[in-house]
FIMARPA-41665 format. One record per atom (N, C-alpha, C, CB): y, x, z. Coordinates in steps of 0.02 Angstrom, whole numbers, plus 50000, padded with zeros to 5 digits. Glycine has a CB too. Layout:
BEGIN
YXZ;...
% end
This chain:
BEGIN
448935214340924;448135210740915;447785212640837;448205200540920;447105213340835;446855218540785;446895209040720;445745224440816;447255210540669;447375205340624;446855207240559;448225204940605;446425209640576;446025215040490;445485209040469;445355225840515;445365211140421;444795203040398;444655207940329;445305191540378;444005203740315;443915205540256;443345201440198;443775211940270;443415203740140;443195195840106;442515200840062;444035190240037;442065198140068;441485201540048;440975197139987;441085202840119;440795200439943;440665195939875;439665197239873;441245200539783;439365192739833;438725194539867;438585199839803;438105187339884;438965202139745;438675209539720;438905215039768;438955211639641;439175213539831;439315220639866;439785221839893;439335225539834;440405221139852;441085222539832;441365219439901;441365219039753;441895223939931;442455221939979;442995221539972;442515224640021;443215218440003;444125219339997;444345217640069;444575213039936;444815220140083;444845222440143;445605219440143;444665230740156;445675217040190;446475213340201;446675209940279;446525206040141;447195205940283;447465205740362;447255197240346;448525208640387;446805196840418;446845189440441;447465183540463;446495189840492;447125179040460;447685172740488;447385165540481;448455172640439;447505161940511;447115155340546;446835157240600;446565151840508;445985155840586;445635155840643;445265162840639;445165149540648;445395166040714;445235175340718;444595174040742;445765181340778;444105178840750;443365180840765;442925176440726;443175180240844;443025175540678;442545170240632;442165172440582;442895165240598;441765170540548;441575173640493;441165165640453;441025181440518;441305165540381;441085160740347;440605162140289;441605157740330;440175158440240;439915160240188;439845154240154;439365163940197;440205155640095;440255148840046;440265151739992;440865143540049;440355147339944;440355148939851;441185149039837;439895140839789;441395155439824;442075156639816;442325155039741;442205163739836;443025152939735;443125148439682;443775150839664;443065140739699;444275151139594;444835153539621;445315145639575;445015163739596;445795143839600;446195139139593;446895141039533;446375137539669;447155140139487;447735143439470;448235138939467;447685146939412;448445134439510;448965130139519;449685134339551;448665124139568;450175133339553;450655137339572;451055134739638;451085138139514;450815129039642;450945125239688;450615120039722;451325123639673;450635116539784;450315111339800;449595114939837;450225106439732;449575119039888;449115123639942;449015117739980;449485130939989;449395113240011;449155107640070;448875104840025;449655102640118;448705100939966;448495096139940;447745099139914;449025093439890;447715106839915;447225109839874;446815109039942;447375117839834;446965112540006;446655113140063;446345105640085;447175116140113;446895101840067;446365095140105;446055092240059;446725088640145;445935094239996;445535089339938;444765091139963;445715091839839;444435084339977;443625086040012;443185090139965;443135078640028;443175090939903;443155091139830;442895100339855;444065088539773;443555102139886;443265109939890;442875110739953;443885115939890;442435107640000;442145105640029;441355112440019;442195097940010;441235116940069;440735120940051;440995127339993;440185115840023;441745127440008;442115134439956;442465137339998;442665132939887;442545143639970;443115147239998;443445147839916;442885155440048;444225146039922;444825146839881;445235150839890;445155142539877;444975154739811;445655159839792;446135159539775;445675163339759;446685158839772;447295156439746;447805160639724;447555152639787;447935159539642;447945165039591;448695167339616;447835162539502;448915160439628;449825160739635;449865166539657;450285155439690;450385170539666;450355177539726;450755174539806;450955186239687;451195171939790;451775168839849;451435161339874;452725167239806;451145162939948;451025157339975;451285155640032;450505156839980;451355147540059;451445146640125;452295147140124;450985152340172;452705147140074;453385149640080;453765139940093;453675155639987;453455135540085;453745127640111;453445125040146;453815122440070;452965128740191;452445125840245;451895119240237;452875123940301;451855117540291;451545111240294;451915104840308;451075111640339;451765099140306;451965092840331;451535086940309;452635091740311;451645082740343;451295076340371;451115071540311;451795072340425;451505072540257;451535067440197;451025069840148;452295066940159;450825077640148;450485079940087;449745079440107;450715087640063;449445078840167;448985076740171;448405072340133;449165075540203;447815075640102;447505071640068;446935070240074;447555072640024;446685071540157;446125068040194;446315071540263;445275069440164;445765067840283;445735068240359;445795072940391;445295066540382;445545081740345;445465086340383;445355092540323;444885084540438;445415097840323;445315102040272;444515103040278;445785108740279;444185100840224;443535103340212;443395109940184;443255099240175;443905113240148;443965119240096;443425124140172;445105122640066;442915131640145;442905133740213;443545140940229;442025136140226;443765141240191;443995148140181;444645148040138;443435152540147;445005151940137;445755151940096;445855158740106;446465146840126;446125164440032;446245168639995;446815168539964;445855169039963;447295173039989;447995173439958;448315179839952;448455169539993;448605183739905;449045189039914;449615191639963;449255188839871;449745187639959;450525185840011;450655179240042;451215186339967;450575181440126;450835175640175;451475174840183;450625176340240;451765170840160;452605171340173;452935171640239;452935165540145;453135175440264;453595175640331;454165172140354;453825180940336;454175167340290;454605162940334;454445156740299;455445164740337;454645150240320;454415143340299;455185140840284;453925138440365;455105139340210;455835136140200;455755127940158;456345142540144;455985124240181;455835119040163;456085112540215;455175120040151;456485106140198;456625103340242;456135099440251;457135101240239;455755097440214;454975094440251;454395098540290;454535091540192;454485103140302;454295106740323;454045104740393;454675110840311;453655104440440;453415105440488;452875108440540;453465102840485;452745112540481;452255117340534;452195123140490;451405114040559;451935130140474;451915135040457;451055135840415;452145139040518;450925139440363;450165137440364;449735140140380;449935136040322;449795147740431;449485151340455;449275147040521;449835157440457;449775142440559;449585140640621;449325132240599;450275141640682;449145130540534;448695124340522;448295127340515;448755119440475;448035131740479;447515133740474;446955136140541;447685138040433;447495139940601;447075139140654;447025132540675;447255142840705;447495127740677;447405121540710;446425118440686;448175115640672;446505118440627;446045116140584;445395120840583;446375115440518;445395125140619;444755131940634;444655135040579;443955129740657;445185135840497;444785139740461;445165145140460;444585137340399;444995150740445;445125156640421;445425158940358;444665158740424;445825160440349;446355165840291;446315172140309;447205164640291;446355175740229;446645182940244;446855181940175;446135190340268;447425188840163;447945188240115;447985196340140;448645181840122;448485199940086;448545208440074;447905210640026;448485213340159;447355204139998;446885207039938;447545205139873;445905201539926;446845209639833;447005209739760;446755203239728;446675215939724;447215196939734;446885189139702;446615190539640;447455182539688;447165195139602;447005195639505;446165199039505;447755203739449;446275204339552;445505207639545;444925202139567;445415214939600;445015198739607;444555191839625;444275191539577;444835184939642;444965186139542;444865179939493;444555185039427;445745174739472;444715191339420;444235193439342;443695193139361;444275200739303;443405195939404;442685196839450;442435188239429;442855198839562;442645184339462;442365177039449;442445174639374;442755171739496;442845176839335;442935174939277;442265179039239;443715176539254;442225184239247;441555188039212;440955186939249;441615196239207;440845187539299;440385186239328;440175179639347;440435189439365;440715175539362;440595169039354;440785167239457;439635167539311;440675161239502;440635160539542;440105162339573;440775156839543;440265165039629;439775167939697;439815164639742;439885174139730;439295166939793;439405166239857;439785171139882;438875165739890;440225171339937;440515175539962;440605176340050;441045174639927;440685181840109;441045181740178;441595180740156;441025187740225;442035178940241;442505178440248;442645178540315;442635174540216;442665186540344;442485190040419;443055191640429;441965196340430;443505189740483;443975188740540;443735192040598;444095181640557;443135195340606;442955198840658;443305204940710;442505200740632;442845207940734;443175214940753;442695220940736;443355215140834;442135218540712;441695224440672;441855225840627;441095223940656;441975231940583;442065232740514;441515238440511;442875234440488;441205240540543;440785245440545;440495245840472;440295244440600;440125250540457;439725252140389;438995246340402;439455262440384;438695246740452;438125242940488;438285235940470;438105244040572;438765234240510;438915226540498;439215223540448;439235224240540;439575229040403;439705226940316;438955224640286;440015235040262;438605231240281;438005231440267;437585222740268;437755236940322;437635222540354;437195215240381;437455209340342;437325213040468;438315209740332;438555203740304;438345202540252;439135203240298;438365208140198;438335206440125;437595205040123;438605212640070;437025206640179;436495202440156;436395195840184;435945205640165;436955194840244;437185187440244;437055184040195;437815186340249;437645186640161;437825182740100;437435180640035;438275185740078;437085188040015;436485187239974;436105181139978;436055192239989;435775180940051;435445173840083;435945167540088;435165175340163;436385167940101;436715160140099;436635155640044;437435160240104;436595150340040;436415143140017;436955144539938;436725135240088;436605144239886;437025143339810;437325134539834;436285143739715;437855134639784;438145127139765;437805122039736;438635127339725;437415127539676;436905122139636;436255120839697;436515126639548;436235114539707;435965110139734;435865106639817;435565111839711;436525107139811;437005105039872;437225098439874;437615108739874;437035095839926;437205089539923;437865085939983;436505086439930;438305085239970;438935088540019;439225080040019;439615096639974;439225074739974;439515067539986;439435065740054;439195062039944;438755066040088;438755064640152;439325068640221;438025065940161;439525074940201;439755078240241;440605074340246;439625086140217;440915071440196;441515071840169;441675063940175;441535075440093;441265059440164;441465052140157;441435049040214;441075048240112;441635043340214;441855037640271;441225037940299;442105029240247;441205037240385;440715033740387;440415024540393;440595036940426;440985022540398;441115014340392;441405011540328;441635011940446;441415006840321;441765002840274;442605003440284;441484995240284;443005002740239;443785004440267;444184998640232;444135013040241;444464994640246;445034987640203;445414990440208;445264980040226;446074990940128;446714991240173;447024986840103;447115000740203;447494986140120;448054981840081;448804984040054;448204976640125;448954981840014;449574985139986;450014982740020;449744984339919;450674986840024;451154985040066;451564979640050;451504989940076;451474977339981;451884974839947;451874965839979;451664976739866;451164966039992;451004959340017;450674954939950;451754955840050;450624957339907;450614953339831;449854956739820;451364955939759;449474951139816;448724954039775;448414950839732;448164955139813;448234955439651;448074952039607;447404953139616;448364953139549;447004956439649;446174956839651;445974961539694;445814958739584;445394961839709;445124969039767;444644971139726;444754967339856;444764980639733;444334982939704;443934987339768;444634986339641;443244989239748;442714992039776;442804999839763;442074989039747;442955003439817;443175010639807;442525014239835;443935012839851;442145018539802;441545022639800;441895030239833;441195023139711;441835029639900;442105038439950;441555041739942;442295038740048;441605046739867;441175052139884;441675059439903;440635053139816;442225057439930;442835061639948;443325062039911;442715067439957;443535056439931;444145052839895;444945056539903;444185045039930;445435057839860;445925060039888;446375053139884;446175066739855;446885056939958;447425047839972;447715046139916;448185047640031;447865050539871;448245046739834;447925043839774;448775050139819;447435043939756;447165039439732;446915031639744;446865042139725;446925031939812;447045027439863;447805023339865;446945031439925;448225026939849;449035024439851;449255021939796;449535029639865;448975026539723;449065024739664;448895014639665;448505030439616;448275014439689;447575008539689;448145003739705;446765009039759;448235003039771;448784998839821;449334998939768;449055003139905;449705004039755;450495003639731;450294998339669;450925012439702;449814997239639;449584991739575;449484984839616;448734994139528;449454982039663;449304976139704;448984973839705;449504972539708;448194979739732;447454978839730;447344979039806;447014984739685;446854974039821;446734976539892;446114980839900;446664970539940;445864985039908;445254989739942;444784988539983;445434993939973;444144990839994;443544990240032;443564995540007;442974985440030;443585003940033;443315009040023;442585009340082;443915014540028;442075009440043;441435010440052;441205019140058;441115006539992;440725019640112;440445024840128;439905029440057;440075022140194;439865035340045;439545036439989;438605033239999;439675045439976;438525032240053;437785030340055;437905024140080;437265034740098;438195020840044;438395011940068;437625009740012;439555007240027;437485002840033;437074999639993;437434995939943;436674995740030;437004993739878;437094989639833;437374981739879;436354989639786;437004980639928;437094975239937;437654973439997;436484972939944;437884978940002;438564977940026;439184977739976;438694983040072;439144980539929;439554979739881;439504972139851;439424985039833;438704968939844;438574962739814;439094958239849;437804960439821;438894960339919;439464954139967;440204955839963;439334954140060;440304960639953;441134961139940;441364958239874;441394968839939;440914957539831;441194952239755;441714956839734;441604942839771;441714960739694;442284965739679;442474962639612;442054974239674;443284964739581;443484962739533;443494969539477;444094959039553;443384975339503;443134982639501;442984985839564;443624986839469;442784990639515;442314997439568;442815005639512;440824996739544;442895009839588;443245014739561;442635019139590;444065015939581;442565023939586;441915028639591;442445036039603;441295028639501;442545037539674;442985045739672;442885050839657;443165048439715;443295055939666;442925063739671;442555066639719;443335068539669;442495070939742;441875074039776;441545079439737;441345068639788;441305082539806;441135089739816;440315089839791;441275092339903;440155096939794;439275095539783;438955097339706;439095086339794;438385098139699;437885095439633;437775090539624;437305096839626;438115086339574;437835078539553;437075077639557;438035076539474;436735081139520;436305081039509;435785077939545;436305085139498;435795081439605;435435080339703;435735073839715;435785087139785;436355071939705;436685064439739;435985059439710;437685061139693;435565057839734;435105053839679;435135045839729;434065058339664;435405045039786;435625037639813;436335034939775;435775038039902;436885041539760;437215038039743;436925035839682;437765040339747;436965038139638;436515038939553;436305029339549;435415046539558;435775031439612;435445025339606;435975018639645;434645026639644;436405019339649;436825014039685;437425010839622;437265018439760;437485016039586;437935015739520;437305013339468;438365024339496;436935014239473;436465009439412;436335003639432;435745011839392;436435001539524;436214994439526;436884991639491;436014991239610;437274994539500;437894989939509;438014989139427;438634993839561;437754993839404;437864993139329;437474988039302;437704999239291;436774990139322;436364982239288;436514974939321;435464982639299;436904974839379;437094969439407;437504966239393;437174969739449;437984970739357;438684968739362;438974971839282;439104972539441;438574968839241;438564971339169;439294971739135;438104966439125;439914964739172;440384965739136;440914965639192;440434961139078;440664973039237;441354975839294;441424981439267;441264976939385;442354979739276;442924985139255;442494990539306;443954982839278;442374996939287;442325003539342;442675009639284;441265005839375;442965012039361;443265018739329;443105024039353;443885019539329;442915030639355;442465037839396;443145041039372;441495042239358;442975045739417;443505051839420;443035058239454;444275049539477;443185064139447;442655067539437;442015069539463;442825070739429;441875071139524;441085067539549;440865062439521;441025065039616;441275056439543;441195050239503;441225050839415;441785045439529;441435053039384;441295053739313;440615057239312;441875058039272;440435061139342;439715066039343;439245062539369;439705072739386;439315055139391;438795050639428;438785047739393;438815047539486;439205043739363;438955038339341;438825038839248;439485032439369;438935047239219;438545048939158;437925050139187;438805054939115;437745052039217;437035054739259;436665047039247;437165057639364;437015039539288;436615033339308;436725032339212;437045026139385;436885035439180;437115031739115;436595036039063;438075032539095;436115040239112;435565042739058;435815050839036;435565036838979;436495052639067;436745060039044;436415066139097;437675060339048;436365071639072;436395076939121;436895082039137;435965080039110;436925084439194;437505087939202;437315097139215;437915083839269;437825101439217;437535108639228;438005112439251;437255111939169;437945118139285;438235121139318;438985126439271;437625124439352;439445124139268;439935129039234;439975135739276;440705125739227;440145140139226;440125149039231;440405149939326;440955154039153;441435147439304;441695148739357;442175141439364;442055156139354;441975136939323;442335130139337;443185129039312;442295129239421;443305123039324;444155120939307;444325119839363;444395114439261;444995125339399;445205122239469;446115125639449;444615126439561;446515119539452;447085121339443;447615116539433;447045125139399;448065113739432;448535109239421;448825112039338;449115109239490;448565115539273;448895116939229;448455115839191;449195122139229;447695112339171;447155112139134;447525109939079;446575108139157;447325111839022;447555108038970;446865100338937;447735115038909;447025097438914;446555092438918;446905088938848;446525087738999;446545085438796;446635081538747;446155073738724;446605086638700;446715069738728;446395064438758;446285062738660;446925058238827;445705060338650;445475061838590;445575052438551;444575065938601;445775050438596;446015042938551;446775043938533;445945034638605;447235044838563;447905044838540;447965053638525;448475041138603;447805058038528;447825063238515;448245065838547;447845063938466;448405064038604;448865069238664;448745072438701;449195067738701;448855078638705;448745082038753;449145080238830;448875088138726;448865082138859;448745081638942;448885087538965;448025079738970;449305088739009;449195093539062;448975091539130;449745096839069;448445092939162;448005088639208;447715093339277;447305085539159;447905090239332;447595093739382;446735093639401;447975091539436;446255099039415;445595098839398;445305104039474;445455102339307;444745101939475;444395104139535;443575104339535;444635099539589;443265106439482;442525105739490;442075111439457;442325099039461;441455110539462;441255117039445;440625113239409;441125123039511;440415108939401;440105106239376;440305102139299;439955103539424;439875100339235;440135097639190;439565092139163;440375102839144;439705088339121;439185084839075;439155087139030;439215079139058;438415086439001;438145090838955;438135086638881;437395093538983;438405087638839;438775084738783;438165082538731;439355090438749;437885087738753;436915084638704;436595079538722;436205089338712;436775078338805;436345073338839;436825065238829;436225076338933;437175067438791;437365060238766;437365057138710;437845059038776;436985058438652;436645057938594;436305052038610;436225063638573;436245045938563;435675039538528;436195034938621;434185042538528;436725035938647;436815032938699;437435029138693;436785036938749;437655023238713;438185018038694;438935020838761;437745007738709;438805027538715;439495030438765;439905037038710;439095035438862;440315036138718;440715040338670;441375044838713;441035034438608;441335049838693;441895056438748;442615054138720;441765067838723;443115052938759;443705051038758;444315057238761;443715046338813;444105062338799;444655069238811;443865074638820;445385068438910;444535080338783;443915086938797;444405092438807;443295089238722;444275097138852;444425103238884;444635106838832;443895106538921;445355108438825;445615113338780;445465119138779;446135113738783;445355121638847;445075130638867;444305130938856;445215133538966;444015126238846;443345126838827;442945121038802;443035129238878;443255116638768;442875110338737;442535105538798;442205113438682;442425107638839;441785102638882;442035095538906;441505106838961;441675093038905;441915085038904;442305083638980;441115079138895;442955080038940;443375077939004;443425069839028;444125080538988;443055069138961;443045061938991;442635057838955;443695058538994;442485049538961;441835045738923;441965039338935;441055047338950;441695035538911;441875028338912;441325023638860;442705027738885;441105018138882;440565013238859;440845008838809;440275009038917;440345008738762;440575006838701;440455000138710;440265010038640;440004996738758;439764991438762;439964986738831;439124992838753;440374990838865;440564987338928;441274990738960;439904987938983;441754988539012;442224989239036;442234996039089;442334983139057;441895002839062;441775009039096;441985013539070;441215010639108;442405015339096;442785023839079;442815028439133;443625023739057;442625035439107;442675041239161;443065046039145;442085044439176;443545049839210;443585056239175;443545063039239;444395056039128;443585066939191;443375075039224;443835076339290;443565082339161;444565074739264;445055079839288;445455073139335;445585084839214;445805074139393;446175069939427;446785068539427;446105070739470;446745061539384;447375059439381;447835054739419;447375058039336;447845057039502;448345056139534;448565060339545;448345053539574;448735065739517;449485071439524;449515072039590;450325068539497;448845075639620;449225078539682;448755083139713;449465072839737;448945090539702;449475091939676;449335090939603;449695098139696;449955091939550;449815091839473;450295087439442;449075089339454;450315088839382;450725084939347;450595077839338;450765087439293;451065071839316;450805064539298;450505061839255;451125061139295;450385068339186;450235066139110;449775060539115;449895072039062;449245058739166;448635055839170;448775049339191;448175059239212;449015049039244;449115042439265;449095036939236;449545042039285;449295035039185;449145029539133;448285027039141;449325033039047;448175030939162;447205029639173;447065024939224;446705037139203;447565024739276;447675019539331;447715012539299;448365021039373;448305013439249;448595007339213;447965003939187;449145009239150;447785007939136;447105005639088;446515004039142;446795012739028;446315004839191;445855002639247;446164995739277;445805008839308;446614994139292;447044988139300;447074980539265;447594990539288;447104983939197;447124978039126;446554977639122;447434979639049;445984982239144;445414980739124;445124974739165;445034986639126;445314975539224;445144972639290;445534964539279;445504978139363;446164964539257;446574959139242;446444954339178;447184961939239;446164956039147;445774953939071;445164949139104;445374962039017;444674955139149;444114952539166;444304946739200;443694956739201;444754947839247;444984939539276;445054936439237;445554937839312;445494936739190;445944929339170;445204927439128;446904930039108;444594931339106;444194926239059;443704922739118;443694930638988;443624923839174;443274921439215;443794912939233;443144927939279;444354915939240;444864908439261;444794902939190;445944911139274;444724907339128;444634904039071;443824899839028;444914909439034;
% end
């Protein structure tokens, strides 16, 4: 069986390799790279990768397989996977499936035996670009030229709204297994990862998860003690309904504790009057250094984003910068100075990644408990 495959960049460069996962397929998407050394299952099932082909810089992938516990969403939302070496064996007591069959089951194509270092270098120098992952049978010059043209004509990530593709369709209620409930949190699902929900539930709060297109009236009827704005994919500037929802929450619940993560951070900043812009190649990996400006501690964080908040747009607003990237000094966190609202650009749930920033969930819970205590008094 022919397992030939190729990756085509919009600049016309072609990388030949071997296909795995779904065969006889072609997909067009933005190609990005992730520098994490582990966590390929969590990366693939992170909804924030919707509309993207992922290149993993770590060379050996698939060696510990796939298991049912590390899923971070209901399916793979990424468009494709690019790796150097596909492990021929799976060696882990937790493994239930190999990576190739997992991709095939999910209808996702992958390519291996390609120079991921060269691809990553091109993306760092030229920036994220559109690409085509082709696992078909026609590798003639004519067809490759046609695929190059299709890649050039495919949509750019800038201007794409993807929250509706990854969000749940209807509200969902979750309760902590402990049976102890300290309060209730409204979670707005822009593409949330499972471990974020697990960490909130572990702190004895019941959750109602709302779809990204929910109305303010639905949030108001729930009467939450806190609001959590999740991660998600796409360009934040075009998520107008989501931004207006956050504005309504801010205007009608001035004392409501709010915590935003990744896209939630960008949307909340925009609702507060800031603007966002597209990074050259983004931050993706579980080894991204960030400094907490309040306590001067350096955190190693898990990140996945291609947009950032413009620092100059925060001037003359009641907003302070709480975290910054140590790689490029971009904003990694903000907080309102006049209300219990804060956000971070990175993923504090640590799936995959270190647990350095899990304390931010504790900060959110303390704000909610303090707010509830004031209501009682």
